[in-house]
Structures are given as C-alpha cells and as structure tokens.
KOLVEXDO-361633 format. One record per atom (N, C-alpha, C): residue in one letter; x, y, z. Coordinates in pm, whole numbers, plus 50000, padded with zeros to 5 digits. Example, Ala and Ser with C-alpha at 12.3 -4.5 7.8 and 13.67 -1.06 7.14 Angstrom:
REM residues 2
A513194943150780/A512304955050780/A513204967050780/S512854977550708/S513674989450714/S512905000350787/
REM end
This chain:
REM residues 553
M120847162190303/M120767166590470/M121337179090464/V122587182790380/V122997193190339/V121997202990277/F121417199390208/F120397205890123/F119447213190209/H118857201590297/H117647205690403/H118277215490486/L119277215090531/L119717225990635/L120037239490577/S120627236090440/S120497249690396/S119457258790365/R118217250590319/R116917254490311/R116697262190443/I116617255090554/I115797257990675/I116937270290722/S118217269990695/S118777285090718/S118327298290667/K118137294990507/K117407306890427/K116157311190504/M115437299190530/M113927303490577/M114307311790725/C115187309890802/C115117314390944/C115827328590907/V116557330490788/V117167344490786/V115947353990735/F115007347390644/F113947355790563/F112857360990685/F112707349090766/F111657352390876/F112297360390981/G113647360990994/G114317369491099/G114357383791040/F114517384690898/F114757398290855/F113187405290840/F112187395990827/F110767397790822/F110207403890965/T110717398191038/T110517399291205/T110947413291246/V112307418291179/V112947428191217/V112157439691136/L111827436591016/L110827446990962/L109707451991038/L109037441391070/L107797443491127/L107717447691276/L108967444091339/L109277454391462/L109547467591443/G110287470191366/G110567483991316/G109457490491281/R108727484991200/R107297493191154/R106457495091293/L106517488091380/L105657487091513/L106107497991579/F107487498091591/F108527507791669/F107997523091623/F107977524391489/F107707537691410/F106397541491434/L105327532491413/L103967535991444/L103767540591566/Q104257532191673/Q103987534191823/Q104517545791884/L105937547391849/L106517558491920/L106807571391843/I106847568591709/I107257581391616/I105757589391552/E104917578691513/E103687584591455/E102697581591547/G102877574891669/G101707573391751/G101027586591778/P101817596791889/P100737607691890/P100187613291770/K100607613491670/K100197619591556/K098867613091505/L099057601391521/L097797590691488/L096557588691551/T097117591491680/T096477593391806/T095257607491796/L095817621291767/L095237631691760/L094487629591628/E094877624091510/E093877620791403/E092427609291436/S093127601891514/S091837593291547/S090997600991639/L091467609391729/L090697615891845/L089977627191732/S090367634791672/S089687642591570/S088717640791510/S088617627691468/S087487622291408/S086177617291479/R086827617191631/R085597614291723/R085317623891832/V086047637491813/V085807648491882/V085407659691826/Q084417667291882/Q083647680091820/Q084227689591927/E085087701991894/E085217713392007/E084837723691923/V084557733092033/V084407748692042/V085297757292090/P086077763292043/P086857772992150/P085957781492214/V086407785392350/V085757794092442/V086747800692477/D086407816592573/D087147823592609/D087977819992747/I089057814592742/I089407811292849/I089897822492971/A089597823293061/A090027833293168/A091347837793158/R091807854093133/R092817858693111/R093147861093248/G094787860993305/G095057862593401/G094867877593447/E094827880593607/E094277891593647/E095447902393660/I094817916893627/I095847926393655/I095427930293810/L096537929993872/L096087931494019/L096787946494084/D096437947894152/D097477962294253/D098287954594357/R098597965094418/R099997961394497/R099477951894633/N098337951394656/N097547943994756/N096807930894710/Q097147929094593/Q096347917094505/Q095017920394472/V094367933094487/V093137933894437/V093047936094271/P092177930994239/P092017931294091/P091417945794067/L092017951093932/L091637962593884/L090597959293782/T090427949693720/T089297945493587/T088077941393684/N087847937793806/N086697932493847/N086117924293762/T086827911193726/T086087901393626/T084937895293687/A083937895693582/A082837889093626/A082417875493515/Q081407869093568/Q081297855993499/Q079707858893405/H079797854293278/H078477852493214/H078637837893149/F077427835093052/F077397822392981/F077177825792856/S077677814892756/S077467816392623/S076867800992589/I076247801292495/I075447785392444/I076387782092329/V076997768092337/V077727761092259/V076817752792172/I076977753392047/I075857744191914/I076607733191863/F076387720991862/F077107712291792/F075977708591691/P076037713791586/P074917711591462/P074517698091429/D075577686991435/D075517675891404/D074547666491512/Q074397673391624/Q073577663991744/Q072217671391757/L072017679591664/L070647689991677/L069407676291614/K068217678291667/K067247668991626/K066207677291531/S066027688891573/S065127699791494/S065647713391532/S066127720191423/S066827731991428/S065667744291473/A064607740291419/A063427751191434/A062857751091571/Q062937739391627/Q062397734191783/Q063397741291879/I064767738091867/I065697745091930/I065847759091942/A065607763191820/A065697779591818/A064527787391894/Q063507778391876/Q062247784091942/Q062507781092105/Q062977772992150/Q063147768492292/Q064357778192381/L065317781292253/L066707790692313/L065847805292317/A065177809792208/A064527821692199/A063657823892341/A062967816892365/A061917817992468/A062627817392604/I063877811392617/I064477810492760/I065307822092766/S066117824392649/S067167836592658/S066537849692639/G065267852492571/G064917862792514/G065427868392400/K066337860692334/K066747867892230/K065897862992113/D066177868891976/D065397869991839/D065577853391807/E064217851691791/E064267836691717/E064837834591595/M064387842691509/M064537842591373/M066407841491366/K066917850791435/K068477851391418/K068967837291468/I068537833491564/I069167819591628/I068927807691534/M067677810491480/M067387798791365/M068417800291263/S068647812291221/S069887814491084/S071217812091123/L071207813391235/L072727808991281/L072777790591283/L071847788391327/L071717773291344/L071797767691208/Q070977772691096/Q070997767290975/Q072527771090891/S072997783990926/S074157784990837/S075367780390899/N075647774591014/N076887767691047/N076677752091074/Q077617746290976/Q077777733090989/Q078827726491103/R079787733591131/R080577732091235/R080457736091362/P080797729991490/P080107733191609/P080637748791612/F079767757891700/F080117772591699/F079477776191844/K079877787891880/K079477795591998/K078587805191995/L077207802292030/L076197814192040/L076547825092144/K076957839692103/K077267848192216/K075867851592252/T075637852892381/T074367855592475/T074367862692567/D075597862092639/D075627869592764/D074797865592866/L074467852892883/L073207848892974/L073947849493139/D072767849893209/D073147848793359/D073127834793421/A073427832093530/A073587820593566/A072267810293576/V071287818493622/V069927813793617/V069487807593485/T069757815193379/T069047811693245/T069957799893184/A071127800693202/A072177789893158/A071497776993238/Q071427778193356/Q070837765893416/Q069657761593394/K068847767593317/K067407763793278/K067607756593149/I068587762693041/I069047754892932/I069357743292954/N070427743493061/N071217730393068/N070127716893108/H069287721693193/H068277712393271/H067497708193149/L067327714193033/L066557709192935/L067117698492860/K068417696092867/K069087684892792/K069117682592652/L068777695492585/L068937697792432/L069947689292387/P069767681992281/P071017673992221/P071637684192123/G073057686692141/G073827695292076/G073697709292121/V073257709892270/V073367722892325/V073697722692469/L074627732192468/L075137733992625/L075547750892647/A075107752092769/A075447765192817/A076557763992892/V077567771892875/V078997771092934/V079607785993012/A080117785493118/A080677794693171/A081667803493095/E081907816193113/E082807824293047/E083467835193135/K084417842593089/K084707854893217/K084277869293131/V083647878693158/V083587889893129/V084727898893188/R085577900893120/R086847908593159/R086727919893235/Y085787928793210/Y085597941893271/Y084437944193330/G084307943593480/G082957945393570/G082567958593560/F081517961393622/F081117972593667/F081927984993723/T082837978593816/T083687984893890/T085027985993848/S085517983893743/S086657980093703/S087477995593708/L088797993293748/L089508006793764/L090778007793669/G091178020393640/G092498023893550/G092268018193415/A091158023093327/A090828017393221/A092228020193131/H092828030793129/H093678036093058/H095198027093090/I095268023593202/I096368014493252/I096088000393201/V095097995393230/V094467980993195/V094337980593034/G094037989992969/G093697987492832/G092537981492786/Y092397974792684/Y091357967092661/Y091547953392588/T090717941192539/T091157931192460/T089937932292341/N090597926392262/N089717921792140/N088687910892136/M087327917192181/M086317904692214/M086417892292116/A086737894491996/A086637882991873/A087627873191933/D089107875791971/D089887865792015/D090687866992134/N090017874292210/N090197876092365/N091817880892363/K092247887892287/K093847892692261/K093957908292321/G095087911392370/G095097921292416/G095327932292312/V094537944692322/V094787953892230/V095617966092272/S095197971992385/S095967983292438/S096347983092598/G097087992092637/G097387992792777/G098307980992807/L097897975392927/L098847965193003/L098347952292932/E097057953392906/E096527938192821/E097247936092698/A097437945992617/A098477944792503/A100117938792541/M100417951692615/M101967946192650/M102227934992727/Y101457929692791/Y101687914992845/Y100567905092800/D100267905292696/D099137897092636/D099877883992674/D100907881092636/D101397863992631/D101297858492783/V101607868792868/V101607867693017/V100307862893066/L099627874093024/L097917872093103/L097197861093016/R097447859992875/R096507847892801/R097087835492841/G098437835092825/G098917824092831/G098857814792707/S099447803592694/S099407795092572/S098897783292553/Q097507781292628/Q097037769392637/Q095417772992589/P094817770792469/P093497773292436/P092617764292513/E091477769292534/E090607760892616/E089297755892520/Y088917746492515/Y087737740292432/Y086627735592517/V085467734492456/V084137724892502/V084277715192381/A084387703792442/A084467692192345/A083537682392366/A082597675492261/A082207664392269/A082457653892182/M082517640492280/M082897627692190/M081867623092139/V082207616292026/V080807612891924/V081407600991878/D080187591591808/D080647580091755/D080647581791619/A080677570891551/A080857573291387/A079727578091330/T078437582191415/T077337585891334/T077147600391356/Q078477605991442/Q078447620091493/Q077317621791603/Q076897611591665/Q076187614491773/Q076977612091936/L076697620292020/L077257619792151/L077207605592249/I078557603792263/I078637589592309/I078317592492466/P077147578592501/P076577582892650/P077727576992750/G077417585992840/G078607586592960/G079817595292954/L079947599292819/L081167608792831/L080637622692810/G079747628592788/G079347639692782/G080007651192721/Y079797665492789/Y080717674692732/Y081727679192808/K082857681092796/K084037682792868/K084797699392835/K085407704792922/K086277714592907/K087597711892887/L088287712592781/L089477708492783/L090547719892766/R091957718592787/R093057724492755/R094057717092688/I094247717192569/I095097710192474/I096267718392450/G097707708192457/G098707715892421/G099767714692582/E101187718692548/E101907718992632/E102387736592691/G101687746092666/G102037755792693/G101337760992815/T101697771992859/T101607778192998/T100227779893024/G099567782393121/G098307787093170/G098447803093189/P097247809693192/P097397824893226/P097987826793336/S098727836893352/S099557844093472/S098927856493505/H099097862993623/H099017873893672/H099927886393676/V099537899993651/V100617908493647/V100097919293767/V101237920393850/V101017927293973/V101557940893970/L100357950493996/L101397963893982/L101907972594096/T102087983094078/T102437992094217/T101027999994258/I100128000594184/I098748007394199/I098278003894343/D097608011494389/D096828008294530/D095398012094492/T094368002094478/T093158006294439/T092348016094534/R092758013494668/R092218025694765/R092368038294702/I093478040494643/I094038053594602/I093538057594488/Q093548045494391/Q093038048494250/Q091128054094264/K090528044894350/K089318047794362/K089218060494409/I089698068594492/I089628083094532/I089948088994420/V090958089494351/V091348097394264/V090278098394123/E089588084694110/E088758083793980/E087318090494031/A086928088694157/A085688094394187/A085738111194200/I086848114294239/I086858128794251/I087238136694070/M087778126893993/M087948132693878/M086428131093814/D085818120993827/D084428120793752/D083568130493778/K083878136893924/K083068148693975/K083648163193897/Q084958162793901/Q085168176193870/Q086438179993741/I086568167293675/I087588173293579/I087058162493448/E086508169593344/E086098166493216/E087138159093132/K088288169593116/K089518161993039/K090588165593115/G091538154893145/G092698158093234/G093358143493274/A094188147493366/A094908135993430/A095428137493566/V095538124893620/V096228125893770/V097048114693784/V098178119693852/V099178109793894/V099448112694050/V099398099094100/V100008096194266/V100978089294257/M102058093594313/M103508085294318/M104078087094460/R104548072794481/R105498072794625/R106978079694560/P107308092094654/P108528095994586/P109838090994616/S109858082194719/S111088076694797/S111258060994679/T110578058594622/T110468045494540/T109988046994426/G109478058694347/G108898059694226/G107828050494192/E107138046194296/E105978036794261/E104968044094227/I104148043594129/I102848047594082/I101738044094154/L100818049494269/L099888046494326/L098808046394267/A098368055294164/A097368057794101/A097708064893994/M096958064593857/M097288072693748/M096118068993679/A095348080393674/A093958080993588/A093848091193482/S092888090493388/S092868099993272/S091298100793242/R090888113893215/R089458114993178/R089778123893045/P088548119492944/P087268113792966/P087718098892955/N086728090693057/N087058074893049/N086368068192927/F086438056392957/F085838044992842/F085468032792924/D084358027292856/D083998015992909/D084278004392820/A085377991992850/A085997984092770/A085027973592728/N083687973592762/N082907963692721/N082107969592607/N082267984192620/N081327990792498/N081997999492418/L083047993592358/L083808002992297/L083738009992163/D082678005592067/D082098011491971/D081548024192000/S081038026892120/S080158040092135/S081388048892128/Y082588047692136/Y083608057692181/Y084458060892053/L084128054291927/L084958054991837/L084998066891772/T083958074291757/T083858085591685/T083708097491787/S084128094791903/S084068105891981/S085298118191964/S084848129591973/S086028139191967/S086798143792069/T086538136892189/T087438141292320/T088488131892329/A088498120992234/A089768112092263/A089358103992367/P088748097892418/P088688090592549/P089438079492535/F090138073092440/F091158065092485/F092398069692478/M093038080892489/M094158086992500/M094538087692666/N095618082292686/N095998081492830/N096658096592845/R096028105192903/R096558120292935/R097638123093021/A097778111493099/A098878108293209/A099998108793135/L100218104193013/L101338100392920/L101378110692831/A100338116392785/A100488127592658/A101168139692699/A101618146892633/A102638157792632/A101698173992607/Y101748182392710/Y101308196092720/Y102228207492763/Q101728220392715/Q102408228692796/Q102458228892916/P103618228193024/P103528229093185/P103228240193223/G103238252893138/G102998267093219/G104008268293345/S103478272193427/S104328279093546/S105028268693625/V104718256993635/V105248243493691/V106668245393657/F107188249093536/F108698246293471/F109128255993548/K108828266693634/K109458275093669/K110308269193814/L110108258893846/L110748249293947/L112328245493865/V111978240493744/V113188238393674/V114178252393659/L113498262993604/L114448273493616/L114828278793736/A114178278693848/A114808281393981/A115618269994021/A115788256394003/A116848246094019/A117958250593951/A117978253793832/A119198255793727/A119778270693785/A118858276693819/A119328289893885/A120388292694023/L119648282094103/L120488280394225/L121748274194227/E121698263294133/E122548254894126/E123848261994052/N123558271493984/N124688280693893/N124828294894003/K124348293694082/K124678306994161/K124218317994093/V123168319194033/V122758330593941/V121818339494051/V121258329894137/V120228338194231/V120268330494364/K119678335994471/K119598329094604/K118228332694650/P117708324894727/P116288324994749/P115848338094803/Q116698345694878/Q116588357194931/Q116638371794876/D117328367294740/D117438380894659/D116408385394633/V116328401594626/V115308408694610/V115478412694487/F113928416394381/F113748419894269/F112738429694283/F112578437294172/F111458447094142/F110548440294023/D109588437794074/D108558431593981/D107368444593941/P107468452093801/P106678463893761/P105408457693708/G105288442393705/G104078438193631/G104468431493488/Y105358436693429/Y105858432793297/Y107388432493294/V107758426593149/V109228427193147/V109208428392958/D110208437092935/D110448438892758/D111498430792733/V111368424592645/V112198415192577/V112408419092447/N113518423392392/N113708427692235/N112468436092161/N112138444792285/N110888454392242/N109618446792232/I109518433992302/I108318428492307/I108118428892453/R106828435992504/R106448432792633/R105758419592669/I106048415092788/I105478402492820/I104848405492966/K103678405092977/K103018409993107/K102938396093213/G102708398393311/G102818391293431/G101278384093417/W100878374293493/W099478368093463/W098648377293564/D099078385993637/D098178396293695/D098708410593696/F098918412393549/F099408425293520/F098368437593553/E096898433093536/E095688443293552/E095858449993715/K096578442093806/K096858446793938/K097678456093982/G098468457993841/G099688469893883/G100768462493908/P101948469893931/P103258465894017/P103218459194126/R103878446994143/R104048439494255/R105198444494356/G105938451694283/G106928462094366/G108088449194436/K108938452094527/K110088443394574/K109528432394619/I110138421194567/I109868407594637/I111198398994618/S111358390394707/S112438381294708/S112138370794597/F113238362194569/F113018352494449/F112308342994520/T112128338794658/T111388329794690/T109988335894676/D109448348494705/D108318353694657/D107728351494518/A108858353194431/A108568351194296/A107958337494232/I108608327894297/I108038317394290/I106698312094344/A106358319194472/A105098318994531/A104078324994452/Y104558336594410/Y103488347694328/Y103488343394174/S104368335394157/S104498328794003/S104988341593919/S105838350593948/S105978363293873/S106868362293747/N106098364393656/N106938363193512/N107938369693500/P107768382793533/P109008394893491/P110098387593586/V109988386293711/V111258382093768/V111698369393722/I111108359793709/I111578346693651/I112018346393530/I111518356793410/I112388356793294/I113418365093295/N113618376293396/N114798382293402/N116018370693453/V115498365493546/V116658353293606/V116978344493471/G116108339393406/G116198331493289/G117198337693196/L117048350993151/L118238355293097/L119488356293117/K119298356693252/K120688358193304/K121268344393329/L120618332893347/L121118320093328/L121698316393188/G120578317293121/G121328312992989/G120478303092913/A120388299692820/A119568288592723/A120248275892770/E121638276092748/E122438264892743/E122138256992899/E122178263393001/E122048256993131/E120548256593180/L119688262293114/L118388257793125/L118018247993067/I118488243992944/I118028235092896/I118998221692943/T120028224593011/T120808212093058/T120268204693161/Y119568215293251/Y119068210193373/Y117648204693334/A116778210593247/A115588205993200/A115818190593149/K117048189393087/K117168172193035/K117488164493171/R118158170793253/R118698165093367/R117758159693467/L116608168793468/L115088166993542/L114218159393469/G114508153193337/G113668144493288/G112908149593154/F113028162993138/F112178167893015/F112728165592884/G111918164092794/G112398159292680/G112558146292634/T112418134592716/T112788123492719/T111668115992797/R110768106092725/R110128097892815/R110648089992946/T109798090393034/T110178081993139/T110728068193133/K111178060293226/K111978048193201/K110588037893244/L109188042893246/L108108034193266/L108038024093188/H108688029193051/H108288015792927/H106748013292916/F106088021792877/F104278020892886/F104248024792718/D103388017292665/D103098019992521/D102468032292525/G102878041292429/G102058053892390/G102678065292477/E103548063292561/E103948073392664/E104648085892550/A104538099992579/A105038106692485/A106438113292527/D107288113992455/D108458122992490/D108548134892565/G107298143392506/G107448157492534/G108178165992441/N108628177092449/N109268186392365/N110218191792436/L111498196592399/L112488203492474/L113048210992383/P113018223492321/P113808229892219/P115288229392243/A116078228692136/A117528229092154/A117978246392186/A119058245192273/A119538254792335/A120018266392217/E120738259992125/E120968269992019/E119848277091924/A118758270091942/A117608276091864/A116868287391934/L117238293392065/L116438300992154/L117088314092117/Y116228321592079/Y116438336892085/Y116068342392215/P116428355492235/P116188360492380/P114568357692406/G113688360692308/G112058361292346/G111758344992354/D112758336492277/D112158321292327/D112258319392436/L113828322492496/L114058319192601/L113228326792717/A112768336792720/A111968342792784/A110768333792811/N109928329892716/N109098321892695/N108998309992797/L110308301692754/L110438287492798/L110848289392955/S111388302992987/S111608302193151/S110468303193221/I109068306293157/I107938302793234/I107208293293197/G107418284193119/G106968272693087/G106068271692943/Q106378283792883/Q105668282392747/Q106418281592624/G106068285392503/G106608283892383/G106648269592338/F107688264092303/F107768250692234/F108048239892334/L107998242492444/L108038232892578/L106588224692588/E106748213592579/E105938203892626/E106248191992741/A105408188292815/A105598177392919/A104578170992953/T104708157593000/T103688148293050/T103418150793175/P102248147693259/P102048147493380/P103038135793445/L103148126393384/L104158118193463/L105498124193493/Q106088128893359/Q107288137793363/Q107478147393501/V106448155993491/V106138166193610/V105998158893746/A105298148893764/A105308139493864/A106848136893920/S107518131993823/S109078128693830/S109968140493915/L109398151293834/L110168166193888/L110258166794044/I108678165994051/I108368167894211/I109178157894323/G109238146894254/G109638135094331/G111148140094347/T111678140894259/T113358143594264/T113498156694375/I112448164894364/I112838174294474/I112568171294615/V111658163394610/V111318156394743/V112298148294808/N113068139194699/N114068132694729/N115248137594759/D115478149694781/D116808158194792/D117488157994667/G117088158194578/G117708158894466/G117998144494355/I117658135394437/I117738122794367/I116678119394291/K116878115694169/K115608114794064/K115338098394054/V114568092394104/V114088081094090/V113178075693973/G113418068193889/G112348063393789/G111078057693825/P110018063593760/P108598058693785/P108588039893753/S107948037293864/S107238022693831/S105938016993844/L105588011293764/L104088005993753/L103957991493783/V104717982993718/V104477969593726/V105587962893823/S105097953093911/S105927948494031/S106087935393981/R105397927293940/R105957913693918/R104927903893861/F105287893593791/F104417884893724/F104137871693827/V103117867693863/V102787856393929/V102127847493876/T102087831893925/T101127823693869/T099777825093956/P098587817593921/P097397818694002/P097827812594148/E098787804694144/E099037798594296/E100057807494348/G100437816194288/G101247829994357/G102657826194374/T103207818694304/T104687815594262/T104947828594153/V106107836194206/V106707847294126/V107557838993988/I106847846593902/I107497841393773/I108697854693720/K108437864293740/K109357874693722/K109097888193818/N110367893593864/N110507905093954/N110637917793844/F110207929193873/F110637942693835/F111257951993935/P112477950493943/P113127957694049/P112717973194025/L112767982694139/L112547994294152/L113828003294115/S113518015294071/S114928022494019/S115818025694143/R116698025194102/R118068028594232/R118008042594239/G117598050194133/G117958066794150/G119288070094106/A119558083294094/A120758089794075/A120568106194078/R121708111894174/R121538125294166/R121768134894087/V120518143794059/V120788152793941/V120788168694025/L120768169494136/L120598183094231/L121348179694343/D121828192094374/D122308191894501/D121448193794609/K121628186094729/K120368185494844/K120048196194881/Q121098207094915/Q120878220194924/Q119728227794845/T119968224494713/T119128229694627/T117538225394642/A117558212594658/A116108204694680/A115658210594816/V116508213294906/V115718219295028/V114978234795014/Q115938242194954/Q115428256294905/Q114188254494827/L114128245894735/L113128242894633/L111938240094705/R112008232694817/R110638228594888/R110398237494973/A111188248695014/A110728260795093/A110218271695008/M110438271094889/M109578278694763/M108308273194749/M108308259494731/M106848252894731/M106098254494833/T106438254294939/T105628255295063/T105118270795065/A106078280695024/A105528293095028/A104378294394918/V104268289494811/V103488287994710/V102138285094811/T102128273694855/T100688269994916/T100378278395077/Q101328286195123/Q100858291995235/Q100638307295235/Y101348314695108/Y100548328595096/Y100608329194937/G100998321694842/G101038325194736/G099928320394636/T100208313794507/T099208314494434/T098198298594445/G099038290494508/G098398277094547/G097668276794695/Q097398285394769/Q096728283494882/Q095628273994881/E094668274394774/E093798264894779/E094338248094789/A095508246994762/A095928233694743/A096398229894896/Y096358236794982/Y097238234095127/Y096258225995218/V096848217995255/V096198207895351/V096578209495491/E095518210995548/E095698214695711/E096488204595786/K095908192795763/K096618181595839/K097778174595785/G098998178995830/G100148178895774/G100738186595673/G100058196295615/G100518203395527/G100968198495383/S100968208395307/S101328203395147/S102008214795076/A102738210994998/A103528223494927/A103398217694782/G103598227894678/G103578226194529/G103478237094446/K103318236094327/K103518248494234/K102348247494120/T101648259594102/T100658261194054/T101198262693879/G099968259693770/G100548262893659/G099218267193561/S099468277093466/S098338281093400/S098868282493263/A098948272493182/A099628270993074/A098658276792931/E099058288492885/E098388290792759/E098738281392637/T097288278692565/T097658267492461/T097328273792310/G097428286192291/G096938293692184/G095398287592100/H094518284392174/H093538280092129/H092288287992218/Y090968291392160/Y089998299392188/Y088708292092204/D088028296692286/D086708288792319/D085578293492225/K084618290492248/K083568298292113/K083448313392135/S083498319392235/S083078331792297/S084598341292244/G085578331992219/G086838338792182/G087898339792289/K087518333892398/K088458337592529/K089338327892496/S090788330092554/S092098324292531/S091838312492647/L092168299892588/L091948288692674/L093348283292727/S093658280892866/S094928278292912/S094608262293007/H095668254392990/H095668242793098/H095758244293231/A095158240393337/A095418242593459/A096388229793521/W097218235893585/W098178223893681/W098398227593824/F098528216293888/F099058219594037/F099828205294058/A101108207494100/A102048193994121/A102498200194224/G102428187894310/G102808189594474/G103098178694550/Y103338179994681/Y103618167894773/Y102778167594903/A102858159994975/A102138160695086/A102368144595163/P102348148595334/P102678156795392/P104108164795398/L103818177495435/L105378184395474/L106678175795501/D106298171595638/D107358162095698/D107158146195633/N108598142195599/N108618127195529/N107608127095425/P107408134195337/P106448134795209/P105978120295163/A105018113995171/A104458103395113/A103948101794999/Y103438113394951/Y102748112594813/Y103098127094750/V103198123694627/V103768131594521/V102138131994433/I101448144994414/I100188144794375/I100178154794244/V100128149494112/V099928160293995/V098608160293949/V098048175293945/V096668172093872/V096678181893729/F095998175993636/F096288185693521/F094628182893464/V094418195693430/V093118198493409/V092958206193235/E092818195593147/E093018203392986/E091958212692983/D092268227892928/D091628237392927/D090868242293053/G091668239593162/G090978239493288/G091138255993331/M091898263093259/M092068277793294/M092978283093386/S092668280393500/S093538284093649/S093978271393735/G095208272393712/G096038262893829/G095578265193979/G095608275894008/G095548280894151/G093908277194183/D093148282494079/D091528281094144/D090938268094100/V091308261193988/V091038247693945/V091748234793988/A092978235193960/A093638223193998/A093928222594137/A094428233294188/A094788233494342/A093968227494430/P092698229894419/P091588224294499/P091358209194481/I091468204294333/I091618192894310/I092818185194406/F093708190894401/F094838186594479/F094798184794608/R094008194494687/R093848192294822/R092778180094848/E091868183594768/E090628168394807/E091228158494802/I092338153094686/I093148140794701/I093698135494781/A094618147994831/A095558146694905/A094808143995047/E093748151095082/E093318148595209/E092898133395227/A091828131895120/A091338117095106/A092498103995130/V093588109095044/V094598097295076/V095278096695173/L095738109795263/L096038109095374/L095148101695481/A093938102095470/A092988098295560/A092968081695537/I093318075895474/I093678061895445/I094308054595553/N095608062195585/N096508055895706/N096088063595832/
REM end
C-alpha cells in the first residue's frame, strides 16, 4: 500500500511538472511570441504595396493650404493574381493611353506586388476598377503640388520616390508632415496566393506611429497671391518680403525665378538658380544701408536732421574721388541731413560716416541685425556680411557708409531693419511658423512670437521715419508713394561689379518701406536682382504691392 501511494505521488509530481511546463510554453507563445507569430502568419497571407500617404498640409494663417494638394490615381499590381500578363497589358494600355510594351515589361519583370505610376484621373481609374481584373486595382493618391500652389521657396518640395521632404518646410518639418504610419494597399490571399473571396483589397496603416499633421504659417495667402502675381509680371530675378512690423509675422515671402515642384528635372541645369530663395540670400544693399548710418549718427549726436551740408556732387577720400549717383547734374548745393537721405546724397552721407567712425557704424549695424542671420531658423538663410571695424580704412568706411564694399544683407534682414524703425526702435524677430495641428484641429505645438528688444531710442526712430517720408514725398522714392494712407521708405541701387553684354555696369534695385504712414500695418521690401534703379524699378513695384495689400481690408 505504501509502495502504491509512493508511485501515485511520483506520477502526480510528474504530471504537475509537465502541466506547469505546458502552461509556461502556452503563456510564452500567447503573450510573448504571440504578436510576432501573428505578423508572420499574416505576412504569408497578405500581399501589400506601399502607396503615397497624404502628407499634412502647409496652411496659411487662415487655414488655407499653400500646396493646393490634388488627387490622382495609380495602378497597383499583384503579379501572383494575374491570369494573363499580355491581356492585362493590352487592356491597361487601351484605357490609360500608356505604352503597352512598357506595361508588359513591368508586369514580366516584377515578381512582387508593385505600383504602376500612371497619374490617372478619376474617370479612367473607375473604368479600370469596373473591369475587376484579377491582381489589378486603381488607388487614389495625392499630388502634393497643384496648379495654383503658392510659396514654392517657402514650402520646398518632396522626393517623388519616397515622399520625403527635400527642401524648405517640407524638409524642415518632414517628421511632422509625413507622420510615422506607412500606408499600404493589401490583398488577403489563400495558400495558392489567390484573393480570398469577400475580403478584397484594403488600405491599411500599420504600426503605432502618428499620422500626418499640419504646419500652420503666419503667411496670408491673399497677400502671397498679390505678391507673386506682381512679381511674375515685373521681376525676372529678385525677392519680396511683406511683414507685420508689430509682431514680426511674415505675411508673404516670394522669390523669382520660380519652380514647379511637380517638374523639378527641367530646372536642374538652369543658370538662373530657380531653387535659390533670394529672400534669404545676401546681396549688396546699396543706399538702403544709409538708414543704418543715419541711426548711428543720430544716436551718437554726430548729426541732427536739420543740420545743413554742402553737396558738391562728389567727395574726395584719400585722394580717391567718390561721385554722387547724380554727379552729371552738378552740385546739389546746401541741403539738410534729412534732404541727404531723401536725395540719397553720397557726399553728405560719406562725410557723416567718416565723422562717426567705423566702430560705431559697425556696432549699430550689428545691433540692427546685419552680419547675422535672423532668428527665423529657416534652412539656407544667409548671414550676410559685415566687415570688422578694425579692417576698415577711410576709403572702405566711405563705401560702407553708402551700402557698398564688403557689405551684404538679405531682403529679410532689410525688412527687419524697417520693422525696427516702425516699432519705435524695438527690434522684433521675424516669424514664419505659427503652430503644428492635427487634422482634427488639436494644437500639438505653438511657436510664440518674438518679444522684441529695444535697439534704438524712440526719438531716433521717429526722426528716421520722417526722413523716409521725405524720400517718398520729394526724394528718390516718389514712385513708391501710396496716395491712400501714404507710404515711406528708402531706395537703393547697389553696384555689383558685374557688367552686361554691352559693358554696362549692373546694379541691384531695392525699395524698403512701410504703409500706411499712420499705424503702419505692413513692411514691404522689394529686391530686383540687376534691376539697375531702386527709384525707377523697385519703388513702383512697392507701390503696386502696397496699394493691393491695403485694399484687402
């Protein structure tokens, strides 16, 4: 009896131990290895093709898309389900208008499911799907850039092959716009790789990542459209920036020549650099920089607005004669410092610059944002160039005082300068991106506006605005004057050191100003590469833009 009980006990222990092992194995397979085995099982019964998931939109301040995303259709092919490649190629070619032999070649060379890029319209896609061809499905995808897309140099572009951002905001915020959930067209198949009846084709998003989100900008598409339409008519190469001075918000920013993000190959060999964002590239600012000289001289009590000078039409610096831009007209005679800014008098400005000195001029140029990129944090933005004070001899200082020599600035930096003057001497950093939001409207991240910092005395800013008003009322910028509400600014014609085919010296044309005069709402900077004259070329463009923008409200 004892022997019998001992044997039973041993059997119970054995079966108990075996049961524990079995339960442990089941636990491991179900909870630990379960998801992996499920995916492996599904992968043997699911055929999938990745398709272009719709990226998040790049929206203006009023939620209007800049990209004007459109829809097109591609054909997804599952080779294992095809009955006759030749017949399929013939039918697809007949409906889509594509080359039959090319389709046939793709069908024969691909063993795994693939996407046939055909850019079909909805009607053609519907015809293909109505045929119910085994292994063939037309699926909707998004064309990122429609015919009326805006702000190409802001938005940038994506790689058509993998839908990843390459330049502009598309690249800078690719992870936000693209999300981390790939999308597939999937087919559930049986052991013979045939479609399981009733399950059909499905669009799936696999994984635990996030979907695409939108990037909301400070841009106003109404203003952006105005700017781009005027530029298309009047600016072959150049840039325009429109900014809200009180907040630093960029309302429009455009560069020319433009490019079509759907047809990038045709621009790769262009000599006009269409991919360059000229609003963020550095150029000689010319006489626009005289505002910086004036600010430094006024702050240092070197000059007062009413001080009178004699302008003989030239100035000699170290035995080198520097002529005024209107030297051929003869001496201008006695003029005030305000008149010197209005008429853009090189002799008077140079004399004031020499009296001020290089160190103070460079100090104020840095304070006003020259020589360092703005805090926009946009890829490709240039620092510009500001020479060191100790490297400036009298002749160099003379050139710098009138915006020539080794000085370079971006149109955005110039816009920031004008904004500071409008803001009574408070420098507010520019802003382009406002926030990230989900498609449902939930805010993911906000980008606060710059708080601003005082860099000029308020009285100095008031005096500078009076001088800029003189520019448009009786000086070199009369073509920029806006009748309704008024406008003020500064012209610039910057020598480049380059010449056209006839041997004529080339100059960049600038006009940088604001409107209206009371409670200025807009800072507008117009830059025309090789435009020759700020007063004759850039100023009228400024006026046309300002009048159209002011008419919006």
